[in-house]
Each structure stands twice: as C-alpha cells, then as structure tokens.
N, C-alpha and C positions, 0 to 999 in steps of 0.2 A: 663612476667606473669602479669604485672600490668593491662593489658586490658583483662584478662581472664573473660569470661562471667559466670554469675551464672549458676548453673546446679542443676538438680534434680537427686537424687540417691535414692535407696530404694523404687522403684515403684512410684516415683514422690512425695513421702512424704518429708516434711522438714527434713533436715539432716545436721549435722555438717560435716566438712571435716574429723575429727577424726572418726565419726560414719561411714562415707562412706569408709574410709580407712580400718577400722576394718572389715566391711562387705566384702570388696573386699578380704582382707587377710584371711578371714575365709574359702575361697576356698582352696582346696588342690591340684588341678590340674590346673596349670597356664602356659600359653605359654608366651614366651618373644620374640617378633619380633624385629629384628634389631641387634642381636648378631653378633659379628665380629670374623673372624678367627684370627685376631691380638690380640683380647682380651682387647682392650683399649677403649671400649665405655661404656657409662652409661648402655646400655642394658646388657652388659657382667657383670657389677657389680651387677645389679638387678638379673640376672640369677644366679650368684654364691651365692649371699646372700640368695635367696629363696631356692636354692638347699641345702645350708648348714643349713638352718633353718627347713629342713624336708619336704618341699613341693615337690610334683612330678611336676617338671618343664621341659618344652620342649623348646629348642632353635629353633628359626625360622630364616632362612637365605637361600634364593634360590641359593646362591653361595657356600655353605659349606655343607659337608657331616657329619662332626664331629666338635663339640665344646668341648674343655676340655675332649676329649675322649668319649663324649656322642653323640649319633645319633642326627643329626640336620635335621630339616624338611624344605623343600623348601617353603611350604605354610601351613596354618592352617589345611586345609582339609586332609593333609597327616599324621597328628598326629593320632596314634591309640587311639580309645576311644574318649570320649568327654572331652574337657577342659572346665573349669568353668569360667575362666577369662583370659584376654590377656593384657599384658603390651606392649604398643607400644613405642619402642625406636629406631625407624627408622628416616630417613630424613623426614621432614614434607610432602613432595610431595608423599610419600608412605603411609601415614596414612589413607587417604580416602579409598584406596583399601582394607586395612586391616579391616577397619570398615565395608565395604561392605561384606567382607568375614565372619566377625563375624555375621552379620545379616543373611547371607545364612546358616550358621552352627548352628544358635540358641544360640550363645554365647552372653549373655546379659551384662556381666560386663567387662568394658574396662577402662584401666588407660593409658592416654596419657602422657608420661614422658615429663616434662619440668622443668628445673631449671633456669639457667642463659641463656638469649637469648630465642630463640624460641623452642629449643629442638625438639620434634616431633610434636608440636602444629601446627595445620592447621585448619583454620576456616571452610573450606569446609568439613573437616572430622567431625568436631563438628556438623555442620548442618546435615550431613548424619546420624550421630549417633542419633540425636534427631528425625529425620524422621523415623528411624528404631525402635525407642523406646528402644534404648540401655541405660544402666546405665553407665555413663561415668564420670570419674574424669579427667578433662581437664587440668592437670598440676601437678606440684609437683613431688615427687618421692616416690615410695613405701618404700624405705629404710628409709624415715623419720618416718615410723610407724612400720616397721617390727622389732619386738623385738628379741634380744636386739638391740636397736638403737645405732649405734656408735656415738661418740662425734661429728664428722663432720656433720652427718645428723641431730643430735639434734640442732646443731648450725644453719644449713640451715632452719630447721623448725621454730626455734625462729626468725631468721632474716627475712624470708619471711612473717611470721606472723606479726612481728613488723612493717614491711614496707608495709603491705597490699598487698603483692604479692602472697599469697597463693590463689588457686582457690576459688572463692566465691560459697557459697551454698545458694540455695533459701530457 
C-alpha cells in the first residue's frame, strides 16, 4: 500500500480518507465482489460485517450460488435493483473487469480492498476507474471504518496511518 496513488473522492473535491470512507459507508446497498464459498477471504469478512451492520449487501462470485445461505450473484448486473457501492475483494487481475462493470451500470463508488500485500489492488483498474470518472478508494479496508470497528481493524488503521500506508487523498 505504500505506493498507492492519491485519489479524488466526493466528486473530485479534496477529501480525507475518513470522509471518503464515511461517504462510501453512507450507502445502504453494497455489493462485495470476491466472496468465497469457503468463507476464508477478506471479502467474506467485509460481506459479513456489512450484513451484520444492517446494510443490504450482495455477495458476488461467478462460481457460487449461495454464500452463508444468501443468494450469490455471478456478476454485478445480475443483482436486482441498483447497488450504490462495490467493494472489490477479488484477485487483482479481476479488479479491472469489475471496475468496467461498475462503469456500465452507473455504480460510481468503489472500494478496492488492500491491506498487507497487494490485496485486490491493480494499477490498470485504478486507471480505468479514473477514466470512467468513478469515485474509488484504492486500498485499506471498509472494516477500518464500519462502526463498531473491532480492535484488530482499529490497530490496522493506526498502523497503516502511522507508517504512511493508507491510501493518499488529493
């Protein structure tokens, strides 16, 4: 995450990561791409936390019909109704396609999960998001901001902030 590029959120206005996270989490219908049938991924943790926090959340995985007993959707366009935001928790090479799908569907708010290592971060996905005019948080984790924040994610937020590894905001 140390080489994460600055980004604009909130219609290109100056914004802090906390402001961008709060704006993203103000949405009530959020898709999480990259959930696993095994349930052992960051995407699954994000899905479960958002669901437990009262969000209407939609798991996305082309290879699963159900996640935790809930209907799972193969692609974003199969979700009934409009989602307001998408968390990308896939392998990095899948992120660009999801960004393109967001653009086609008019989904403007995207959070690309990244903690240690690359996570779902892909530079070509970031460039495509900029090209499409999407509001993107290119790293970190929604669980560092989704209240109540657990101790582990508070520590992650502090550590990444102290080491300069949180996504930079223009």
